[in-house]
C-alpha positions in Angstrom: 79.1 -114.1 -78.0 78.9 -112.3 -74.7 76.1 -110.1 -76.1 74.1 -113.2 -77.2 74.5 -114.9 -73.8 73.3 -111.7 -72.1 70.3 -111.6 -74.4 69.5 -115.3 -73.7 69.7 -114.6 -70.0 67.4 -111.6 -70.3 64.9 -113.7 -72.2 65.0 -116.5 -69.6 64.5 -114.0 -66.8 61.5 -112.5 -68.5 59.9 -115.9 -69.0 60.8 -116.4 -72.7 62.1 -119.6 -74.1 64.7 -119.5 -77.0 65.0 -122.7 -79.0 67.6 -121.5 -81.4 70.5 -119.1 -81.3 68.7 -116.7 -83.6 65.1 -115.7 -83.8 62.5 -114.5 -81.4 61.8 -116.5 -78.2 58.6 -118.6 -78.2 55.5 -117.4 -76.3 55.1 -118.8 -72.8 52.3 -119.0 -70.3 51.8 -115.6 -68.5 52.1 -117.4 -65.1 55.3 -119.4 -66.0 57.7 -116.9 -64.6 55.7 -116.3 -61.5 55.3 -120.0 -60.6 59.0 -120.6 -61.5 60.0 -118.0 -58.9 58.0 -119.6 -56.2 60.8 -122.2 -55.6 63.1 -119.3 -54.8 60.6 -117.4 -52.7 61.6 -116.5 -49.1 65.0 -118.1 -49.1 66.9 -118.2 -45.9 69.9 -115.8 -45.5 73.2 -117.0 -44.1 73.8 -115.7 -40.5 77.0 -115.2 -38.6 77.3 -115.5 -34.9 76.4 -113.3 -33.0 73.1 -112.1 -34.4 69.8 -110.7 -33.1 66.5 -110.9 -35.0 63.1 -109.3 -34.3 60.2 -110.5 -36.4 56.6 -109.3 -36.3 53.6 -110.7 -38.1 50.6 -108.5 -38.9 47.2 -109.7 -40.0 46.1 -107.8 -43.1 43.3 -107.7 -45.6 44.0 -107.7 -49.4 43.5 -103.9 -49.5 45.8 -103.4 -46.5 48.5 -105.6 -48.1 48.4 -103.7 -51.3 48.7 -100.4 -49.4 51.6 -101.8 -47.4 53.6 -102.5 -50.6 53.3 -98.9 -51.6 54.4 -97.8 -48.1 57.3 -100.1 -48.1 58.4 -98.8 -51.5 58.2 -95.2 -50.2 60.2 -96.3 -47.1 62.9 -97.8 -49.3 63.1 -94.7 -51.5 63.4 -92.5 -48.4 66.4 -94.6 -47.2 67.9 -94.7 -50.7 67.7 -98.5 -51.0 66.3 -100.9 -53.5 62.5 -100.9 -53.5 60.4 -104.0 -54.2 58.4 -104.6 -57.4 54.6 -104.1 -56.9 54.0 -107.8 -57.5 56.8 -109.2 -55.3 55.9 -111.0 -52.2 59.3 -110.8 -50.4 62.0 -108.2 -50.2 65.3 -107.9 -48.3 67.5 -104.7 -48.0 70.2 -103.5 -45.6 69.6 -100.1 -43.9 72.7 -99.1 -42.0 73.7 -101.9 -39.7 70.2 -103.6 -39.8 68.8 -105.8 -42.5 65.1 -105.5 -43.2 63.3 -108.6 -44.6 59.7 -108.2 -45.7 57.3 -111.0 -46.7 53.7 -110.9 -47.9 51.5 -113.9 -47.3 47.8 -114.6 -47.9 46.4 -113.1 -44.8 49.5 -111.6 -43.0 52.7 -109.6 -43.6 55.9 -110.1 -41.7 58.7 -107.5 -41.0 62.0 -108.9 -39.8 64.9 -106.8 -38.6 68.3 -108.4 -37.9 71.7 -107.1 -36.8 75.0 -108.6 -36.0 75.5 -106.5 -32.9 75.6 -108.7 -29.8 73.6 -107.9 -26.7 75.0 -109.1 -23.4 73.1 -110.8 -21.9 70.9 -112.0 -24.7 67.5 -110.2 -25.1 68.7 -107.3 -23.0 68.7 -104.9 -26.0 66.2 -104.4 -28.8 67.2 -104.1 -32.4 65.2 -100.9 -32.4 66.9 -99.4 -29.4 68.6 -96.6 -31.4 65.8 -96.2 -34.0 63.3 -93.5 -33.6 59.6 -94.6 -34.2 59.3 -92.1 -37.0 62.0 -94.0 -38.9 60.0 -97.2 -38.9 57.5 -98.5 -41.5 54.0 -98.1 -40.2 52.3 -101.3 -39.1 50.1 -102.7 -41.9 47.6 -104.2 -39.4 47.2 -105.6 -35.9 50.2 -107.7 -34.8 49.5 -111.3 -34.3 53.0 -112.7 -33.5 56.3 -111.2 -32.4 59.6 -113.1 -32.0 63.0 -112.0 -30.6 65.7 -114.5 -31.6 69.2 -114.4 -30.3 72.1 -116.3 -32.0 75.1 -116.4 -29.7 78.1 -118.7 -29.3 77.7 -121.5 -26.8 80.5 -120.1 -24.7 78.6 -116.8 -24.3 75.2 -118.3 -23.7 74.0 -118.0 -20.1 72.1 -120.7 -18.3 68.7 -121.2 -19.9 67.0 -121.5 -16.5 67.9 -117.9 -15.9 66.5 -116.6 -19.2 63.3 -118.5 -19.4 60.3 -119.7 -17.4 61.2 -123.2 -16.2 57.6 -124.5 -16.3 57.3 -124.2 -20.1 61.0 -124.3 -21.0 61.9 -126.4 -24.1 65.6 -127.2 -24.8 67.0 -129.5 -27.5 70.1 -130.0 -29.5 69.9 -129.7 -33.3 72.2 -130.0 -36.3 73.9 -133.1 -34.8 74.9 -131.2 -31.7 76.2 -128.1 -33.5 73.6 -125.9 -31.7 71.3 -125.9 -28.7 67.9 -124.1 -29.0 65.8 -122.9 -26.1 62.4 -121.1 -25.7 59.6 -121.0 -23.2 57.0 -119.6 -25.7 56.2 -116.9 -23.2 56.0 -113.2 -24.0 58.5 -110.8 -22.5 57.8 -107.3 -21.2 57.8 -106.0 -24.7 55.4 -108.7 -26.0 58.0 -110.8 -27.9 58.5 -114.5 -27.6 62.2 -115.2 -27.1 64.2 -117.9 -28.8 67.9 -118.7 -28.0 70.3 -120.4 -30.4 73.6 -121.4 -28.8 76.0 -121.9 -31.6 78.6 -124.7 -31.2 79.8 -125.1 -34.7 77.0 -124.0 -37.1 77.9 -122.8 -40.5 76.3 -119.6 -41.8 73.9 -121.5 -44.0 73.0 -123.8 -41.2 72.4 -120.9 -38.8 70.3 -119.0 -41.4 68.1 -122.0 -42.1 67.7 -122.9 -38.4 66.8 -119.4 -37.5 64.2 -119.1 -40.2 62.6 -122.4 -39.3 62.4 -121.4 -35.6 60.9 -118.1 -36.5 58.3 -119.7 -38.7 57.4 -122.2 -36.0 56.4 -119.4 -33.7 54.6 -117.4 -36.3 52.6 -120.3 -37.7 52.0 -121.8 -34.3 50.3 -118.5 -33.3 48.3 -118.4 -36.5 47.2 -122.0 -36.1 45.6 -121.1 -32.7 43.3 -118.6 -34.4 41.0 -121.4 -35.2 40.3 -122.1 -31.5 38.4 -118.9 -30.7 36.4 -119.4 -33.9 35.5 -122.9 -32.8 34.5 -121.6 -29.3 32.4 -118.9 -30.9 30.5 -121.1 -33.3 30.2 -124.1 -31.0 27.2 -122.7 -29.0 25.5 -121.7 -32.2 25.9 -125.2 -33.6 24.5 -126.6 -30.4 21.4 -124.3 -30.6 20.7 -125.3 -34.2 21.1 -129.0 -33.4 18.6 -128.6 -30.5 16.1 -126.8 -32.7 16.5 -129.4 -35.4 15.9 -132.3 -32.9 12.8 -130.5 -31.5 11.5 -129.9 -35.0 11.9 -133.5 -36.1 10.6 -134.9 -32.8 7.5 -132.7 -32.6 4.2 -134.4 -33.5 2.7 -132.3 -36.3 -0.6 -132.4 -38.2 0.0 -134.0 -41.5 -1.4 -131.1 -43.5 0.2 -129.0 -46.2 0.1 -125.9 -44.1 1.8 -127.6 -41.1 4.4 -129.2 -43.3 5.1 -125.9 -45.1 5.5 -124.2 -41.7 8.0 -126.9 -40.6 9.8 -126.6 -43.9 10.2 -122.8 -43.5 11.6 -123.3 -40.0 14.0 -125.9 -41.3 15.2 -123.7 -44.2 15.8 -120.9 -41.7 18.0 -123.2 -39.6 19.8 -124.3 -42.8 20.4 -120.6 -43.7 21.8 -120.0 -40.2 24.1 -123.0 -40.5 25.4 -121.9 -43.9 26.2 -118.5 -42.5 28.2 -120.0 -39.7 29.9 -122.4 -42.0 31.0 -119.7 -44.5 32.6 -117.6 -41.8 34.3 -120.6 -40.0 35.4 -122.7 -43.0 38.2 -120.4 -44.0 39.6 -120.2 -40.5 39.5 -124.0 -39.9 41.1 -124.7 -43.2 43.8 -122.1 -42.4 44.4 -123.7 -39.0 45.0 -127.1 -40.6 47.4 -125.6 -43.1 49.4 -123.6 -40.4 49.5 -126.7 -38.2 50.9 -128.7 -41.0 53.6 -126.1 -41.6 54.5 -126.1 -37.9 54.8 -129.9 -37.9 56.9 -129.9 -41.1 59.3 -127.2 -39.6 59.7 -129.2 -36.3 60.6 -132.3 -38.3 63.1 -130.4 -40.3 65.2 -129.1 -37.4 65.7 -132.8 -36.2 65.7 -132.2 -32.5 67.7 -134.3 -30.1 66.7 -134.4 -26.4 68.6 -132.6 -23.6 68.3 -134.3 -20.2 65.8 -132.7 -17.9 64.0 -130.6 -20.6 61.2 -131.0 -23.1 61.8 -130.8 -26.8 59.9 -128.3 -28.9 58.1 -130.9 -31.0 56.5 -132.9 -28.2 55.7 -129.7 -26.2 53.9 -128.1 -29.1 52.0 -131.3 -29.9 50.7 -131.5 -26.3 49.6 -127.9 -26.4 48.3 -127.7 -30.0 46.6 -131.0 -30.5 43.6 -130.3 -28.1 43.0 -127.0 -29.9 43.4 -128.6 -33.3 41.0 -131.4 -32.3 38.5 -128.8 -31.1 38.6 -127.2 -34.5 38.3 -130.5 -36.3 35.3 -131.6 -34.2 33.6 -128.3 -34.7 34.2 -128.4 -38.4 32.8 -131.9 -38.6 29.8 -130.9 -36.5 29.1 -128.2 -39.0 29.4 -130.6 -42.0 27.2 -133.2 -40.3 24.6 -130.5 -39.3 24.4 -129.4 -43.0 23.8 -133.0 -44.1 21.1 -133.5 -41.4 19.3 -130.3 -42.4 19.5 -131.2 -46.1 18.1 -134.7 -45.4 15.3 -133.4 -43.1 14.4 -130.7 -45.7 14.2 -133.3 -48.4 11.9 -135.5 -46.3 9.6 -132.5 -45.5 9.5 -131.5 -49.2 8.5 -135.1 -50.0 5.7 -134.9 -47.4 4.5 -131.6 -48.8 4.6 -133.0 -52.4 2.7 -136.1 -51.4 0.1 -134.1 -49.5 -0.3 -131.8 -52.5 -0.7 -134.8 -54.8 -3.3 -136.4 -52.5 -5.1 -133.1 -52.3 -5.0 -132.7 -56.1 -6.2 -136.3 -56.5 -9.1 -135.7 -54.1 -10.0 -132.5 -56.0 -10.0 -134.3 -59.3 -12.1 -137.1 -57.9 -14.6 -134.6 -56.6 -14.7 -132.8 -60.0 -15.2 -136.2 -61.7 -18.2 -136.9 -59.4 -19.7 -133.5 -60.0 -19.2 -134.0 -63.8 -21.0 -137.4 -63.6 -23.8 -135.9 -61.6 -24.2 -133.1 -64.0 -24.2 -135.6 -66.9 -27.0 -137.7 -65.2 -28.9 -134.5 -64.5 -28.5 -133.5 -68.1 -29.8 -136.8 -69.3 -32.7 -136.5 -67.0 -33.5 -133.0 -68.2 -33.1 -134.1 -71.8 -35.7 -136.9 -71.1 -38.1 -134.5 -69.5 -37.6 -132.1 -72.4 -38.4 -134.8 -75.0 -41.6 -135.6 -73.1 -42.6 -132.0 -72.7 -41.9 -131.1 -76.3 -43.6 -134.2 -77.5 -46.7 -133.5 -75.4 -47.0 -130.0 -76.8 -46.4 -131.2 -80.4 -49.0 -134.0 -80.0 -51.4 -131.4 -78.6 -50.9 -129.2 -81.6 -51.6 -132.1 -83.9 -54.8 -133.0 -82.0 -55.9 -129.4 -82.2 -55.2 -129.2 -85.9 -57.1 -132.5 -86.5 -60.2 -131.3 -84.6 -60.1 -128.0 -86.5 -59.9 -129.8 -89.8 -62.9 -132.0 -88.9 -65.0 -129.0 -87.8 -64.1 -127.3 -91.1 -65.7 -130.2 -93.0 -62.4 -131.9 -94.1 -62.6 -135.6 -94.6 -60.2 -137.3 -92.3 -59.3 -141.0 -92.5 -59.3 -141.3 -88.7 -60.9 -139.5 -85.9 -58.8 -136.6 -84.3 -58.2 -138.6 -81.2 -56.8 -141.5 -83.2 -54.6 -139.2 -85.2 -53.2 -137.7 -82.0 -52.6 -141.2 -80.5 -50.8 -142.4 -83.6 -48.7 -139.2 -83.7 -47.3 -139.8 -80.1 -44.5 -142.3 -80.9 -43.6 -140.6 -84.1 -43.3 -137.2 -82.5 -41.4 -138.5 -79.5 -38.9 -140.3 -81.7 -38.5 -137.2 -83.8 -37.9 -134.9 -80.8 -35.5 -137.4 -79.2 -33.5 -137.6 -82.5 -33.4 -133.9 -82.8 -32.1 -133.4 -79.2 -29.5 -136.0 -79.8 -28.2 -134.3 -82.9 -28.0 -131.0 -81.2 -26.1 -132.5 -78.2 -23.7 -134.3 -80.6 -23.1 -131.0 -82.5 -22.2 -129.1 -79.3 -19.9 -132.0 -78.1 -17.9 -131.8 -81.3 
């Protein structure tokens, strides 16, 4: 029975589904196990007081992330600890007195080190104080966020006005008064943003969840602001394209195919420039919206309560982030509106070009029709002249033949002149009929 249970557990962990006690498990979707694990991804770890955490987020490309997984595996092997699977996106191991927590995200990787050793006063000692640089995993990319979090008992917590800058200091109670959090979102001498948690009755699970949410607020807050430089970069380019479009539409142009085609080519060049800007900026603006949504969700989760004389994290972040987020939203909307305007203008110009070409083709066909009619009239005239000329020569031949016959002594019923006169209508009718048959034959 125990062996069967173990087999069932193995099948479940491997993604298989067993309907009966015996027999092979049924086939499952290749992504079932992966998506099932997502609900357990990046779980918070229980923390005991005191505790110090350093967390650094690095921006990475796909190639850099893949390479970092291999470096982390080598690092774990060198320290004789469990190494992550190549496809895992989070890993946690203890190395000596320090716990290393690694997470892989879409465009960044985080390394988190935590220790239960207390520093007095808080933030006075780094987790890496006794660690040589050669014994650290190499950075996978440029650092974008760095946080130093100190979890101390409320009795040991110094006055927050001494630790932080008063101008941007945020203090609030959380967990129903079981803890007080404080930060000024300023970077210290080592480049870390400091966050203090003063524990006044937190359980280990509460402390772990609170610490993780505060760390994520700082990391995702920083990532959300990456959209602002992008908006500031593409804003002048959008303004330039808008001005060129307005000038192109407002300019009085000759209504010719060449002029319309030239305007259409300029318009298509503007559209190409707009799409280039949109492709590079769309990802960043979408990421900014997503990161800002995560920050808002994390702030709501910690359920702050105000402390007299201080700002809370939520309202402070809203005041600082909303203008930047609105700038990104407005810039993104300007890009979308500009694309619509360019498309509409291009369609109008294409219509003008098509109409002009149709008019030109119509005029050409009318001209060809006139020339055809003229040629037909000329042909009829030539045919009439040809009938007259041929008839003249044929009648002349008949007259000559009649005179010759009379001179030869032949008896003619009529004089040669009369014979020639009577032959005129007959010859003319015959020649006309012959010409008509020839023309009808060639027409067929």
